[in-house]
C-alpha positions as CSV (number, residue, x, y, z in Angstrom):
1,M,0.0,0.1,-0.1
2,R,1.4,3.7,-0.9
3,K,1.0,6.1,1.5
4,Q,1.6,9.9,0.6
5,L,1.5,12.6,3.3
6,F,2.1,16.6,2.9
7,V,1.6,19.7,4.6
8,L,1.2,23.2,4.1
9,V,0.8,26.1,6.6
10,A,0.2,29.7,5.9
11,G,1.3,32.5,8.4
12,L,-1.6,33.7,11.0
13,A,-3.3,36.9,9.5
14,L,-1.1,37.1,6.4
15,V,-2.2,35.9,2.8
16,T,1.0,34.1,2.6
17,G,2.4,30.5,3.1
18,S,5.8,28.6,4.0
19,V,6.0,24.8,3.3
20,I,7.5,22.2,5.9
21,Q,10.0,21.0,3.5
22,T,12.6,22.2,1.1
23,L,11.7,22.8,-2.2
24,P,13.7,23.3,-5.5
25,A,14.1,26.7,-6.7
26,S,11.2,28.4,-8.9
27,A,12.3,28.6,-12.9
28,A,13.2,31.7,-14.0
29,P,10.5,33.4,-16.2
30,T,11.4,32.9,-20.1
31,K,11.7,36.1,-22.0
32,S,8.9,37.0,-24.4
33,N,8.9,39.4,-27.5
34,V,5.3,40.4,-26.6
35,T,4.7,44.0,-26.3
36,V,2.3,44.8,-23.4
37,R,0.7,48.1,-22.3
38,K,-0.9,49.0,-19.2
39,L,-4.5,48.8,-19.1
40,S,-6.9,52.0,-18.8
41,N,-9.6,52.1,-16.3
42,E,-12.0,51.5,-19.0
43,Q,-10.0,48.5,-20.0
44,A,-9.6,47.0,-16.4
45,A,-13.4,47.3,-15.8
46,A,-14.1,45.6,-19.3
47,I,-12.2,42.6,-18.3
48,K,-14.3,39.5,-19.0
49,F,-14.2,35.9,-18.5
50,Q,-16.5,33.8,-20.9
51,G,-18.6,37.2,-21.1
52,A,-19.0,37.8,-17.6
53,S,-17.6,40.9,-16.0
54,I,-17.5,43.2,-12.7
55,G,-20.8,45.0,-12.5
56,L,-22.8,42.7,-14.8
57,H,-26.5,42.5,-13.4
58,E,-27.3,38.9,-12.4
59,D,-30.0,38.6,-14.9
60,Q,-27.7,39.2,-17.6
61,L,-25.1,36.7,-16.2
62,I,-27.9,34.0,-15.9
63,K,-28.9,34.7,-19.7
64,L,-25.4,34.5,-20.6
65,L,-24.2,31.7,-18.8
66,G,-27.3,30.0,-17.5
67,E,-28.3,29.0,-13.9
68,P,-25.0,28.0,-11.8
69,N,-24.3,24.4,-10.9
70,R,-24.0,25.4,-7.5
71,K,-23.9,28.5,-5.3
72,D,-21.3,28.7,-2.6
73,S,-20.6,31.1,0.4
74,S,-17.4,33.2,0.4
75,E,-15.3,34.7,3.2
76,Y,-16.2,38.2,1.8
77,G,-20.0,37.7,2.2
78,F,-21.0,37.4,-1.2
79,D,-22.3,34.4,-2.9
80,W,-19.8,32.4,-5.5
81,Y,-22.1,31.2,-8.5
82,I,-20.1,27.9,-9.4
83,Y,-19.8,27.0,-13.2
84,N,-18.1,23.5,-12.9
85,K,-19.9,21.6,-15.6
86,D,-16.7,21.8,-17.8
87,Y,-13.5,21.5,-15.6
88,E,-11.5,23.1,-18.5
89,R,-13.9,26.1,-18.2
90,Y,-14.2,26.4,-14.8
91,L,-15.3,29.7,-13.5
92,Q,-16.6,31.3,-10.1
93,V,-18.9,34.6,-10.1
94,G,-19.2,36.3,-7.0
95,V,-22.7,38.0,-7.0
96,R,-24.0,40.5,-4.3
97,N,-27.1,42.6,-4.3
98,N,-27.9,41.3,-7.8
99,K,-24.5,42.5,-9.3
100,V,-21.1,40.7,-10.3
101,V,-18.7,41.9,-7.8
102,A,-16.0,39.0,-8.2
103,L,-14.7,36.5,-10.6
104,Y,-12.1,33.9,-10.3
105,T,-11.0,31.4,-13.2
106,N,-8.1,28.7,-13.9
107,A,-9.5,28.4,-17.5
108,K,-6.7,28.4,-20.3
109,E,-8.6,30.9,-22.4
110,W,-8.8,33.6,-19.6
111,K,-7.2,36.8,-21.2
112,A,-7.4,40.5,-20.5
113,E,-6.9,43.3,-23.0
114,G,-3.5,43.4,-24.7
115,G,-3.4,39.5,-24.7
116,V,-1.9,39.1,-21.2
117,G,-3.5,36.2,-19.6
118,Y,-2.8,32.2,-19.0
119,G,0.8,31.7,-19.3
120,S,2.0,35.3,-19.5
121,T,5.1,36.1,-17.6
122,K,5.5,38.0,-14.4
123,N,6.9,40.7,-16.3
124,E,4.2,40.8,-18.8
125,I,1.3,40.6,-16.1
126,T,3.2,43.7,-14.2
127,A,3.3,45.7,-17.5
128,A,-0.4,45.1,-18.2
129,F,-1.6,45.6,-14.2
130,G,1.0,47.8,-12.9
131,P,3.3,47.1,-10.0
132,A,2.5,44.4,-7.4
133,L,0.8,45.6,-4.3
134,N,2.2,44.6,-0.8
135,Q,-0.6,46.5,1.2
136,I,-4.3,47.8,1.1
137,K,-5.4,50.4,3.3
138,K,-9.1,49.9,4.7
139,G,-10.1,52.9,6.8
140,N,-7.4,53.3,9.5
141,T,-5.9,49.7,9.0
142,I,-3.2,48.6,6.6
143,Y,-3.6,45.1,5.3
144,Q,-0.1,43.6,4.5
145,Y,0.3,41.2,1.7
146,K,3.2,39.1,0.3
147,D,4.0,37.4,-2.6
148,N,4.2,34.4,-0.9
149,G,7.6,33.0,-2.8
150,G,6.5,34.7,-6.0
151,K,3.2,32.4,-6.3
152,Y,0.9,35.4,-6.7
153,S,0.9,39.0,-7.2
154,L,-2.0,41.6,-6.2
155,H,-2.5,44.5,-8.6
156,K,-5.0,47.6,-8.7
157,I,-6.4,48.0,-11.9
158,G,-9.2,50.5,-12.4
159,N,-11.9,50.0,-9.8
160,V,-10.9,46.2,-9.4
161,Y,-8.1,44.3,-7.3
162,A,-6.6,41.4,-9.1
163,T,-4.6,38.5,-7.6
164,V,-2.8,36.6,-10.5
165,F,-1.6,33.2,-9.2
166,Y,1.7,31.6,-11.0
167,D,2.6,28.0,-11.4
168,T,6.3,27.9,-10.1
169,K,6.6,24.5,-11.6
170,Q,5.9,25.7,-15.2
171,Q,8.3,28.8,-15.2
172,S,6.2,30.8,-13.0
173,K,3.6,31.3,-15.7
174,A,0.1,33.0,-14.9
175,S,-2.1,30.1,-14.3
176,S,-5.4,31.8,-12.6
177,I,-6.9,35.0,-11.7
178,Q,-9.0,36.5,-9.2
179,L,-10.9,39.8,-9.5
180,I,-12.7,41.5,-6.5
181,Q,-14.5,44.9,-7.1
182,Q,-13.0,47.8,-5.1
183,E,-15.9,49.0,-2.7
184,T,-16.3,44.9,-2.1
185,E,-12.5,44.4,-1.1
186,L,-12.3,47.7,1.0
187,A,-15.5,46.6,3.0
188,F,-14.0,43.4,4.0
189,Q,-12.4,43.5,7.2
190,G,-10.0,41.3,8.5
191,Y,-8.5,38.1,6.4
192,Y,-10.9,35.4,7.0
193,G,-14.5,36.3,7.2
194,T,-17.0,35.3,9.2
195,P,-17.0,31.3,9.8
196,S,-20.2,29.4,9.4
197,E,-21.3,25.9,8.2
198,S,-22.1,27.2,4.8
199,L,-18.9,28.5,4.6
200,R,-17.1,25.5,5.6
201,K,-19.1,23.5,3.2
202,S,-18.2,25.7,0.1
203,F,-14.6,25.6,0.8
204,E,-14.8,21.8,0.8
205,Q,-16.5,21.6,-2.4
206,E,-14.5,24.1,-4.0
207,V,-11.1,22.6,-3.1
208,F,-12.4,19.1,-4.9
209,D,-13.4,21.1,-7.8
210,L,-10.2,22.9,-8.0
211,T,-8.3,19.7,-7.6
212,N,-10.3,17.9,-10.5
213,T,-9.6,21.3,-12.9
214,M,-5.9,20.6,-12.2
215,R,-6.3,16.9,-13.0
216,V,-8.2,17.7,-16.1
217,R,-5.7,20.3,-17.3
218,H,-3.0,17.5,-16.8
219,G,-4.8,14.6,-18.6
220,K,-5.8,12.9,-15.5
221,K,-9.2,11.8,-14.9
222,P,-11.6,13.9,-12.2
223,L,-11.7,12.1,-8.8
224,Q,-14.8,11.0,-7.2
225,W,-16.4,12.7,-4.1
226,N,-16.6,10.1,-1.3
227,D,-18.5,11.0,2.1
228,E,-16.8,8.5,4.2
229,I,-13.3,9.9,3.9
230,A,-14.6,13.4,3.8
231,T,-15.7,12.5,7.2
232,T,-12.0,11.5,8.2
233,A,-10.8,14.7,6.5
234,R,-12.9,16.8,8.7
235,K,-12.5,15.2,11.9
236,H,-8.6,15.8,11.3
237,S,-9.2,19.6,10.5
238,M,-11.6,19.8,13.6
239,D,-8.6,17.8,15.6
240,M,-6.3,20.3,14.6
241,G,-7.8,23.4,15.6
242,K,-9.3,22.1,18.9
243,R,-6.0,20.6,20.3
244,N,-3.9,23.1,18.5
245,F,-1.6,21.2,16.5
246,F,-0.8,20.9,12.7
247,N,0.5,17.6,11.7
248,H,-0.4,14.4,9.9
249,R,0.0,12.6,13.2
250,N,-2.4,13.6,15.9
251,P,-1.2,14.0,19.8
252,D,-2.4,10.4,20.3
253,G,0.1,9.2,17.6
254,E,-2.3,8.2,15.1
255,N,-1.3,9.0,11.5
256,P,-4.1,9.6,8.3
257,F,-3.7,5.8,7.6
258,D,-4.8,5.1,11.1
259,R,-7.8,7.2,10.8
260,M,-8.7,5.7,7.5
261,K,-8.7,2.3,9.2
262,E,-10.7,3.2,12.0
263,D,-13.3,4.9,9.7
264,G,-13.8,1.6,7.7
265,V,-11.6,3.3,4.8
266,A,-10.0,0.2,2.7
267,Y,-7.5,1.4,0.2
268,K,-4.9,0.4,-2.1
269,Q,-3.1,3.3,-2.1
270,A,-3.7,6.9,-0.1
271,G,-2.2,10.4,0.6
272,E,-3.3,13.3,2.5
273,N,-2.5,17.0,2.2
274,I,-3.1,19.6,5.1
275,A,-3.0,23.1,5.1
276,A,-3.8,25.9,8.0
277,G,-4.1,29.8,7.8
278,Q,-5.0,30.1,4.2
279,T,-8.0,32.9,4.0
280,S,-9.9,30.7,1.2
281,A,-10.3,27.6,-0.9
282,I,-8.6,29.1,-3.7
283,F,-5.7,30.2,-1.8
284,A,-5.1,26.9,-0.3
285,H,-5.5,25.0,-3.6
286,E,-3.2,27.5,-5.4
287,N,-0.5,27.0,-2.7
288,W,-0.8,23.4,-2.9
289,M,0.1,23.4,-6.5
290,N,3.0,25.1,-5.9
291,S,4.3,22.5,-3.7
292,E,6.1,19.3,-5.2
293,G,4.5,17.0,-2.8
294,H,0.9,18.5,-2.7
295,R,0.8,18.8,-6.3
296,N,1.8,15.1,-6.7
297,N,-1.3,14.0,-4.4
298,I,-3.4,16.4,-6.7
299,L,-2.2,14.6,-9.8
300,G,-1.6,11.3,-8.2
301,D,-3.2,8.0,-9.4
302,F,-6.0,7.9,-7.0
303,T,-9.6,7.9,-7.8
304,R,-11.6,9.3,-4.5
305,L,-11.1,12.4,-2.7
306,G,-12.8,13.6,0.4
307,V,-12.1,17.2,1.9
308,G,-12.7,18.4,5.4
309,V,-12.4,22.1,6.5
310,S,-12.7,23.4,10.1
311,F,-12.5,27.0,11.5
312,G,-10.9,28.0,15.0
313,G,-7.7,27.3,16.4
314,S,-4.3,29.4,16.2
315,Y,-4.3,29.3,12.5
316,Q,-8.3,30.0,11.9
317,V,-8.9,27.6,9.4
318,Y,-7.7,24.1,8.6
319,Y,-7.8,22.4,5.5
320,T,-7.4,18.4,4.9
321,Q,-7.7,16.1,1.8
322,N,-7.6,12.6,2.1
323,F,-7.0,10.7,-1.5
324,Y,-7.4,7.1,-2.0
325,T,-7.9,4.1,-4.5
326,P,-10.3,1.5,-2.9
327,S,-8.5,-1.9,-2.3
328,Q,-11.0,-3.6,-4.2
């Protein structure tokens, strides 16, 4: 039986992370002959993914893309409309008061004005979006942000805050992007939002979807959700928060495979990823994809996946992914 364990922890109250292992240095961005110009405010406001843009009315969104496959809670308080029918065109659309206030996509087709988008270098993104920000002032509070080892960059373009996520295992090229309307971002206090059962379930389902988007991108079959092992994962996330530890092995000495056995999960091979302190499912997933071990699990030869999220503890939020292939 093959067993794989990998951990990821983010610094408390920072959108950043550090990996509990030594990773190879990221490859330098390749040079490009593409000429990129900084977007105007009008161009920034016009950024569209599958026709959806910030400010679009909900009725227009439904007419354009149809009803979402699911509606999720977000840490910002708006609802994510999840379009996951085609994992190659995965899209999350944030809606509040019948208006689109946020977008996230990791589809290869995403592009902004001027041609920057999926596969662009950091230099090209900076040329189009402007220098990366390291802080946002909200009222009298300054929120600090770091690039997490070059894994993402935050930009202000027009009335939108754009976070571009890079794949450090693929020459640090742009992989996905999140847009948050300025008013929505400035109204958001803290980093984590308000814990709720709805938000917990949303994070779990989004981690599952995002895992499958990457598997499809890399020619792998999507994993099947499994409630049984999701319970195992969720109990471990809860335990880490309640007993204030962060490890695959709990204070009783039990490892993930002991926990799977106790829950009656019979596997041929299994693995586990854990994370703590990431502010959303998106950030947890993007950081996992930039860590060799976590990435290998996400793209591994498993067939089932369960995700468990729990709020509380010194890191505010804990994530556990349990992968496995049944023994029969």
